[in-house]
C-alpha positions in Angstrom: 0.0 0.0 0.0 2.8 2.5 0.8 4.4 2.0 -2.6 1.1 2.8 -4.3 0.5 5.8 -2.1 4.0 7.1 -2.8 3.6 6.6 -6.6 0.1 8.2 -7.0 -0.1 12.0 -7.1 -2.1 14.7 -8.7 -0.1 14.1 -11.8 -1.4 10.5 -12.1 -3.8 10.1 -15.0 -4.4 6.4 -15.0 -3.8 3.2 -13.0 -3.8 -0.1 -14.9 -5.3 -2.8 -12.8 -5.0 -6.5 -13.8 -7.1 -8.8 -11.6 -7.2 -11.7 -11.9 -3.6 -11.3 -13.0 -1.9 -13.2 -15.7 0.6 -14.8 -15.4 0.8 -14.8 -11.6 -2.8 -15.7 -10.8 -3.0 -12.9 -8.3 -6.5 -11.9 -7.4 -6.7 -8.6 -5.5 -8.7 -8.9 -2.3 -11.5 -6.6 -1.5 -9.3 -4.6 1.0 -6.6 -4.3 -1.7 -9.2 -3.0 -4.2 -10.4 -0.5 -1.6 -6.9 0.7 -1.1 -6.4 1.2 -4.8 -9.8 3.1 -4.9 -8.7 5.3 -2.1 -5.5 6.2 -4.0 -7.5 6.9 -7.2 -9.6 9.4 -5.3 -6.5 10.9 -3.7 -5.0 11.5 -7.1 -8.0 13.6 -8.2 -10.8 13.6 -10.7 -8.4 13.3 -13.7 -7.3 9.8 -12.6 -9.0 6.8 -14.2 -8.6 3.1 -13.8 -8.2 0.7 -16.7 -9.3 -2.6 -15.2 -8.3 -5.7 -17.1 -10.7 -8.4 -15.9 -10.2 -10.8 -18.8 -9.6 -13.8 -16.5 -12.5 -13.1 -14.0 -14.3 -16.4 -15.0 -11.2 -18.5 -14.2 -10.6 -17.7 -10.5 -9.7 -21.2 -9.1 -9.1 -20.2 -5.5 -10.9 -17.0 -4.3 -8.9 -15.0 -1.8 -9.7 -16.2 1.7 -10.5 -12.6 2.9 -13.4 -12.5 0.4 -15.2 -15.6 1.5 -16.3 -14.2 4.8 -16.3 -10.5 4.0 -19.9 -9.1 4.3 -18.9 -6.0 2.4 -18.5 -8.0 -0.8 -22.2 -8.8 -0.8 -23.2 -5.3 -2.1 -20.6 -5.3 -4.9 -21.2 -6.4 -8.4 -19.5 -9.7 -9.4 -20.5 -12.5 -11.7 -17.7 -14.6 -10.5 -16.9 -16.0 -7.0 -13.8 -14.4 -5.6 -13.7 -11.5 -8.1 -14.7 -7.9 -7.4 -15.5 -5.7 -10.4 -13.4 -2.6 -9.6 -16.1 -0.3 -11.1 -18.6 -1.6 -8.5 -16.6 -0.1 -5.6 -18.1 3.1 -4.2 -17.4 6.2 -6.5 -15.4 4.0 -9.0 -17.9 3.5 -11.8 -17.4 7.0 -13.2 -13.6 6.6 -13.4 -13.2 3.0 -14.5 -12.8 1.4 -18.0 -13.4 -2.3 -17.6 -11.7 -4.4 -20.3 -12.6 -8.0 -21.3 -12.0 -10.5 -24.1 -13.9 -13.3 -25.9 -10.6 -15.0 -26.6 -9.8 -15.9 -23.0 -13.4 -16.5 -21.9 -14.4 -18.7 -24.8 -10.9 -20.2 -25.5 -11.0 -18.6 -28.9 -8.0 -16.4 -29.0 -8.1 -16.3 -32.8 -11.3 -14.3 -32.6 -9.3 -11.4 -31.3 -12.5 -9.6 -30.1 -12.6 -7.7 -26.9 -14.7 -5.0 -25.4 -14.7 -2.3 -22.7 -17.4 -1.1 -20.4 -17.4 2.4 -19.0 -19.5 5.5 -18.6 -20.0 7.5 -21.8 -17.4 10.2 -21.0 -14.7 7.5 -20.9 -16.0 5.4 -23.9 -16.4 8.4 -26.2 -12.6 9.0 -26.7 -12.2 5.3 -27.3 -14.8 5.4 -30.1 -13.0 8.4 -31.6 -9.7 6.3 -31.7 -11.2 3.1 -33.2 -11.4 4.3 -36.9 -7.6 4.8 -36.8 -6.8 1.3 -35.4 -5.4 -0.9 -38.1 -6.9 -4.1 -36.8 -10.6 -5.0 -37.2 -12.4 -8.2 -36.2 -14.6 -9.6 -38.9 -18.3 -8.9 -38.8 -19.1 -12.6 -38.6 -16.9 -13.0 -35.5 -18.5 -9.9 -33.8 -21.9 -11.4 -34.6 -20.9 -14.8 -33.2 -19.8 -13.1 -30.0 -23.0 -11.1 -29.7 -25.0 -14.3 -29.9 -22.6 -16.2 -27.6 -22.6 -13.9 -24.6 -26.2 -14.3 -23.6 -26.1 -18.0 -24.2 -23.1 -18.4 -21.8 -25.4 -17.6 -18.9 -27.6 -20.6 -19.8 -27.1 -24.2 -18.5 -24.1 -25.9 -20.2 -22.8 -29.5 -20.0 -24.5 -30.1 -16.7 -23.4 -26.8 -15.1 -25.6 -23.8 -14.4 -23.7 -21.7 -17.0 -20.8 -21.9 -19.4 -18.8 -19.8 -17.0 -19.2 -22.4 -14.2 -18.2 -25.1 -16.7 -15.1 -23.2 -17.7 -14.1 -22.6 -14.1 -14.5 -26.3 -13.3 -12.6 -27.3 -16.3 -9.6 -25.1 -15.3 -9.8 -26.3 -11.7 -9.6 -30.0 -12.9 -6.6 -29.2 -15.1 -4.9 -27.3 -12.2 -5.5 -30.3 -9.9 -4.2 -32.8 -12.4 -1.0 -30.8 -13.0 -0.6 -30.3 -9.2 -0.9 -34.0 -8.5 1.6 -34.8 -11.3 4.1 -32.3 -10.0 3.7 -33.5 -6.4 4.2 -37.1 -7.5 7.4 -36.0 -9.4 8.7 -34.6 -6.2 7.9 -30.9 -6.7 6.4 -28.8 -3.9 3.5 -26.7 -5.0 1.8 -23.9 -3.1 -1.6 -24.9 -1.6 -4.1 -22.1 -2.4 
């Protein structure tokens, strides 16, 4: 917390937040998120957060602090253990939340992502888009638009595709963990 406090000032224009983090797997706890939010407010109204939440559906082991924290109940999250930074008090108006179909649907070749933010933050992004050299095909964009609502429906015996995805990754993690342990490696127990 002190390093962040010392780094943030009235000159800070943006903080890039990546939680769940790739490649470390770090998931910021609610108290850590609140500390970041406090520093965003301290920096002043010009400071925004770009919150990369691409891996939110693949949180294998939620931070322990979150499981018993009553404060988390009032916050928006579609995934156990993950707090949407924009759902913290006073953070919606200063947060651009970034996500991606490639990671969520294991279709990295689609190269389709999106951001969610209030209009005053999205408008400059819209102005930039015509000058970006890359463009996803219309067919892929349409496929994503049809896939997102269906992902909330029951899938392969799970309540949603997202629960299926999380379970699939937990099984792979556990399989690799057992193999590493049997080979004599020590692995951290989350």
